[in-house]
C-alpha positions as CSV (number, residue, x, y, z in Angstrom):
1,M,99.4,32.9,111.7
2,S,96.7,35.2,113.9
3,H,98.2,33.5,116.8
4,Q,101.5,35.2,116.2
5,L,100.1,38.5,116.4
6,A,100.2,41.0,119.3
7,T,98.3,44.5,119.9
8,L,100.1,47.8,121.0
9,A,98.5,47.6,124.4
10,E,100.6,44.2,125.4
11,R,103.9,45.8,124.3
12,D,104.6,45.9,127.9
13,N,104.3,42.3,127.9
14,F,107.2,41.4,125.8
15,D,111.0,41.4,126.9
16,E,112.2,43.0,123.9
17,I,110.5,45.2,121.0
18,I,112.3,44.9,117.4
19,D,111.9,47.4,114.9
20,V,112.8,45.5,111.5
21,R,112.5,48.5,109.1
22,T,115.2,50.2,107.8
23,P,117.5,52.5,109.6
24,L,116.3,55.5,107.9
25,E,112.7,54.8,109.0
26,F,113.7,53.8,112.4
27,A,115.6,57.2,112.6
28,D,112.6,59.4,111.6
29,D,110.6,57.7,114.4
30,H,110.2,54.3,116.6
31,I,108.4,53.0,119.5
32,P,110.1,54.1,122.6
33,G,112.8,51.4,123.6
34,A,112.5,49.6,120.3
35,I,115.9,48.6,118.9
36,N,116.5,48.5,115.2
37,A,117.4,45.1,113.4
38,P,116.5,46.0,109.6
39,V,116.0,42.7,107.3
40,L,116.4,45.3,104.4
41,S,118.8,48.1,104.6
42,N,117.9,51.4,102.9
43,E,119.5,50.6,100.0
44,E,118.3,47.3,99.8
45,R,114.8,48.5,100.2
46,V,115.1,51.1,97.2
47,V,116.5,48.2,94.9
48,V,113.5,46.1,95.7
49,G,111.0,48.9,95.4
50,T,112.3,49.9,92.0
51,L,112.5,46.3,91.1
52,Y,108.9,45.7,92.1
53,K,107.4,48.4,89.7
54,A,108.7,46.2,86.6
55,N,108.5,43.1,88.0
56,P,106.9,42.1,91.3
57,F,107.6,38.5,91.2
58,E,111.4,39.0,90.8
59,A,111.0,41.9,93.5
60,T,109.5,39.8,96.0
61,R,112.1,36.8,95.1
62,H,115.0,39.0,95.3
63,G,113.6,40.6,98.4
64,A,112.8,37.3,100.3
65,A,116.5,36.2,99.6
66,L,118.0,39.5,101.1
67,V,115.8,39.3,104.2
68,A,116.8,35.9,104.8
69,Q,120.3,36.7,104.6
70,N,119.8,39.6,107.0
71,I,117.7,37.6,109.6
72,A,120.6,34.9,109.4
73,R,123.4,37.7,110.0
74,H,121.2,39.1,112.9
75,L,120.6,35.5,114.7
76,Q,124.5,35.4,114.4
77,T,125.1,38.7,116.3
78,T,122.4,40.6,117.6
79,F,120.3,37.8,118.7
80,A,122.8,35.2,119.3
81,D,123.0,35.5,123.3
82,R,119.0,35.4,123.7
83,P,117.8,32.6,125.9
84,R,115.0,30.2,124.8
85,S,112.4,31.6,126.9
86,W,113.0,35.0,125.2
87,R,109.5,36.8,123.9
88,P,110.3,39.3,121.6
89,M,107.5,41.7,119.6
90,I,108.1,42.3,116.0
91,Y,107.0,45.5,113.9
92,C,107.6,46.8,110.6
93,W,105.9,49.6,108.6
94,R,102.1,48.0,108.9
95,G,102.5,44.6,110.0
96,G,103.4,42.8,106.6
97,K,106.0,40.7,105.0
98,R,109.1,42.3,106.6
99,S,108.3,41.9,110.6
100,G,106.3,38.5,109.3
101,S,109.2,36.9,108.1
102,M,111.4,37.6,111.1
103,T,108.4,36.2,113.4
104,A,107.7,33.2,111.5
105,W,111.6,32.2,111.9
106,F,111.8,33.3,115.7
107,N,108.8,31.1,116.0
108,L,110.4,28.1,114.1
109,I,113.7,28.7,116.4
110,G,111.5,28.0,119.6
111,W,111.2,31.6,120.8
112,K,107.5,33.1,121.3
113,A,107.7,35.8,119.2
114,R,104.5,37.9,118.0
115,Q,104.2,40.6,115.4
116,L,102.4,43.9,116.3
117,D,99.0,44.0,114.2
118,G,98.8,46.7,112.0
119,G,102.8,47.7,112.5
120,Y,104.2,51.1,113.2
121,K,101.0,52.8,111.6
122,V,98.9,51.4,114.6
123,Y,101.5,52.8,116.7
124,R,101.5,56.4,114.9
125,H,97.8,56.5,115.1
126,H,97.9,55.9,118.9
127,V,100.5,58.8,119.3
128,L,97.9,61.4,117.4
129,E,95.1,60.3,119.3
130,Q,97.2,60.9,122.3
131,M,98.5,64.1,121.7
132,I,94.9,65.4,121.7
133,A,94.1,63.4,124.6
134,Q,96.8,63.8,126.9
135,P,97.6,67.8,127.7
136,G,94.3,68.7,128.5
137,R,94.8,66.1,131.8
138,F,97.1,68.6,133.7
139,Q,97.2,71.8,135.4
140,Y,100.4,74.0,134.1
141,H,102.2,76.9,135.7
142,V,103.7,78.6,132.8
143,I,107.0,80.1,133.2
144,A,107.2,83.3,131.3
145,G,109.9,86.3,130.7
146,L,112.1,88.3,128.2
147,T,114.9,86.3,126.3
148,G,117.9,85.8,128.7
149,S,116.0,86.0,132.0
150,G,117.0,82.6,132.5
151,K,113.7,80.6,132.2
152,T,115.0,77.3,131.1
153,R,117.6,77.4,133.8
154,L,114.6,78.0,136.6
155,L,112.7,75.2,134.9
156,Q,115.9,72.6,134.9
157,A,116.2,74.0,138.9
158,L,112.8,73.2,139.5
159,G,113.1,69.8,138.4
160,R,116.2,69.0,140.5
161,V,114.5,70.2,143.7
162,G,111.5,67.8,142.9
163,A,109.3,69.8,141.1
164,Q,107.3,68.2,138.3
165,V,108.3,69.9,134.6
166,L,108.0,69.6,130.7
167,D,111.1,70.7,129.0
168,L,109.9,71.0,125.6
169,E,112.8,72.7,124.4
170,G,114.9,69.9,125.7
171,I,112.8,67.2,123.7
172,A,113.0,69.6,120.6
173,R,116.5,70.1,121.0
174,H,116.1,73.9,120.4
175,R,115.8,77.1,122.2
176,G,113.0,78.2,120.6
177,S,113.8,81.3,119.0
178,L,115.5,82.3,116.0
179,L,119.1,81.8,117.1
180,G,118.2,78.8,119.2
181,T,119.9,75.9,117.3
182,L,121.8,73.9,119.9
183,P,125.6,73.7,118.8
184,G,126.1,70.1,117.4
185,E,122.5,69.4,117.8
186,T,119.7,68.2,114.8
187,Q,115.9,68.4,115.7
188,P,114.2,65.1,116.1
189,S,111.9,64.6,113.3
190,Q,108.1,65.7,114.0
191,K,107.2,62.1,114.5
192,S,109.9,61.4,116.7
193,F,109.2,64.5,118.6
194,D,105.6,63.5,119.1
195,S,106.6,60.0,120.3
196,Q,109.1,61.9,122.9
197,L,106.6,63.8,124.2
198,L,104.1,61.5,124.8
199,A,106.8,59.5,126.5
200,A,107.1,62.8,128.6
201,F,103.1,63.1,129.6
202,T,102.6,59.4,130.5
203,S,105.7,60.2,133.1
204,L,103.6,62.9,134.6
205,D,101.1,62.9,137.8
206,A,98.1,64.6,136.5
207,Q,97.3,65.0,140.6
208,R,100.2,67.4,140.7
209,P,100.9,70.8,138.9
210,V,103.1,70.7,135.9
211,F,105.8,73.5,135.2
212,V,106.3,74.3,131.4
213,E,108.2,77.3,129.9
214,A,106.1,79.8,127.4
215,E,106.7,78.9,124.0
216,S,105.1,79.8,120.8
217,K,103.2,77.4,118.5
218,K,106.7,76.1,116.5
219,I,109.9,75.2,118.5
220,G,112.4,75.7,115.7
221,Q,110.9,73.7,112.8
222,L,108.3,71.3,115.3
223,Q,104.7,72.1,115.8
224,L,103.6,71.6,119.1
225,P,100.1,69.9,119.6
226,A,97.3,72.4,119.4
227,T,95.6,70.9,122.5
228,L,98.7,71.5,124.5
229,M,98.9,75.3,123.4
230,Q,95.4,75.6,124.5
231,A,95.9,74.2,127.9
232,M,98.8,76.5,128.7
233,S,97.1,79.6,127.3
234,A,94.5,79.0,129.8
235,A,97.0,78.4,132.6
236,D,98.5,80.8,135.2
237,C,101.7,82.4,134.5
238,I,104.9,83.4,136.3
239,R,107.0,86.1,135.0
240,V,110.6,85.8,135.5
241,E,111.8,89.1,135.7
242,A,116.1,90.1,135.3
243,S,118.2,93.2,134.7
244,L,119.1,93.9,131.4
245,A,123.0,93.4,132.2
246,D,122.1,90.1,133.7
247,R,120.2,89.1,130.7
248,V,123.0,90.4,128.4
249,E,125.7,88.6,130.9
250,F,123.5,85.0,130.4
251,L,123.4,85.4,126.5
252,C,127.0,86.0,126.2
253,E,127.3,82.7,128.2
254,D,124.4,80.7,126.6
255,Y,124.9,81.9,123.1
256,A,128.7,82.2,122.8
257,A,129.1,79.1,120.3
258,L,127.1,81.4,117.8
259,F,130.3,83.4,117.5
260,D,132.2,79.8,116.4
261,A,130.1,79.7,113.3
262,P,130.2,83.2,112.0
263,A,128.8,82.7,108.6
264,Q,125.8,80.8,109.9
265,F,125.2,83.1,112.7
266,K,125.2,86.0,110.0
267,N,122.6,84.0,107.8
268,Q,120.3,83.7,110.6
269,L,120.5,87.5,111.4
270,V,119.9,88.2,107.8
271,K,116.5,87.0,108.0
272,L,115.4,89.7,110.6
273,T,115.9,92.3,108.0
274,P,112.3,92.7,106.9
275,L,111.7,93.4,110.7
276,V,114.4,96.0,111.3
277,S,116.3,97.4,108.7
278,K,119.2,96.6,106.3
279,Q,121.5,99.1,108.2
280,T,120.6,97.5,111.4
281,V,121.7,94.2,110.3
282,A,124.9,95.4,108.5
283,H,126.0,96.8,111.7
284,W,125.0,93.4,114.0
285,L,127.2,91.5,111.2
286,E,130.1,93.8,111.9
287,L,129.6,93.2,115.6
288,I,130.0,89.2,114.9
289,D,133.1,90.1,113.1
290,A,134.4,92.2,115.9
291,G,133.6,89.5,118.4
292,A,131.5,92.1,120.3
293,K,129.2,89.7,122.2
294,P,127.8,92.0,124.7
295,E,127.1,95.0,122.5
296,L,125.5,92.5,119.9
297,F,123.6,90.7,122.5
298,R,122.4,94.0,123.9
299,E,121.0,95.4,120.5
300,L,119.4,91.9,119.9
301,I,117.7,92.3,123.1
302,E,116.3,95.7,122.8
303,R,115.8,95.8,118.8
304,H,114.4,92.2,118.5
305,Y,113.8,90.0,121.4
306,D,111.7,92.2,123.8
307,P,109.7,93.8,120.8
308,A,108.8,90.4,119.6
309,Y,108.0,89.3,123.2
310,R,105.7,92.0,123.8
311,S,103.7,91.7,120.4
312,S,103.2,88.0,120.8
313,S,103.4,86.6,124.1
314,H,100.3,88.4,125.5
315,G,98.1,86.8,122.3
316,L,99.0,83.7,123.5
317,Y,98.8,83.7,127.1
318,P,96.0,85.8,128.2
319,K,96.9,85.6,131.8
320,L,100.3,87.3,131.5
321,P,99.1,90.3,132.9
322,K,98.3,89.1,136.0
323,A,101.5,86.9,136.1
324,L,103.2,86.0,139.8
325,P,106.4,88.1,139.6
326,F,109.8,86.4,140.3
327,E,113.1,88.5,140.3
328,L,115.9,86.1,139.2
329,N,119.8,86.5,138.6
330,P,119.7,83.9,135.5
331,N,123.8,83.9,136.0
332,A,123.3,82.8,139.9
333,Q,125.0,79.7,141.0
334,A,122.6,78.7,143.4
335,L,119.4,78.3,141.1
336,D,118.1,75.2,143.0
337,D,117.8,77.8,146.0
338,E,115.6,80.1,143.5
339,A,113.6,77.4,142.4
340,R,112.5,76.3,145.9
341,R,111.9,80.1,146.8
342,L,109.6,80.0,143.9
343,L,108.0,76.8,145.3
344,D,107.2,78.6,148.6
345,M,105.7,81.9,147.0
346,L,103.6,79.7,145.0
347,D,102.6,77.8,148.1
348,R,101.7,81.3,150.0
349,H,100.2,82.5,146.6
């Protein structure tokens, strides 16, 4: 069956990549662009695995019957319209029985299907290697600044006007601070984040600078690669400056959804008790009940965000004291024009 094996480097040669693992495995991470056609459901895999501990033969027989049924269903639905010339690459956890079964059946039908040698484990190993190799290829401009100064909006505007950007918070689906959870969003798994980050790196041109927002070592629950933090730490910085009034207005808009889930909002603020005091947090909880957005965000800026920024940022970004200052109204409508102004400043700097 070795003639039915393919390597990860060959994946672009195929018409489609098929992940036959369970939906849970697929959701945790998968090769970008792959579709999920599980040969065992989440529940079926548990049943077969449990049975295998007691009776390997019975588990294999039962599992084979389930796999055959599921492949038949996929042939009648998911793959019913694939042409005779179709060439799929198929993988499971480590290139074993699940992907081997589908590959064998597809080749019997007449499709030139190939099984990924080593399965998802080979892909994951590749991602981890690239997380070491890729970040150091690029020259970064780190956009720093106090919370509410509009760094993310400026980064997005830079992307719209043609600059090369790496939106780490967008990939992580989190704003990066204690209150950074996005409404209705769940962060990806660490594995999925790594995969999406690698996809972002491979889309970048190493001959052009990359704009990236200053981050700590973690964005929410997700860890940034150490090599990326090293490269960003060595980079020149841009310090975005905004007035306190503009920053409060910005947070009132961007963090307004926190007031829609007051109990959750309160639970997050209680975590700050060791950094401030019980009395301060109790006062903040009263401001939530009162719906006092400007007052609360002003106090959070002055009592939490700004002190935390000053104590940590210079350690992570040694070049911050020599950063290029850039005044910005984070609530401005013409942010694209502001992005162009920054690019002009950098050209002259």
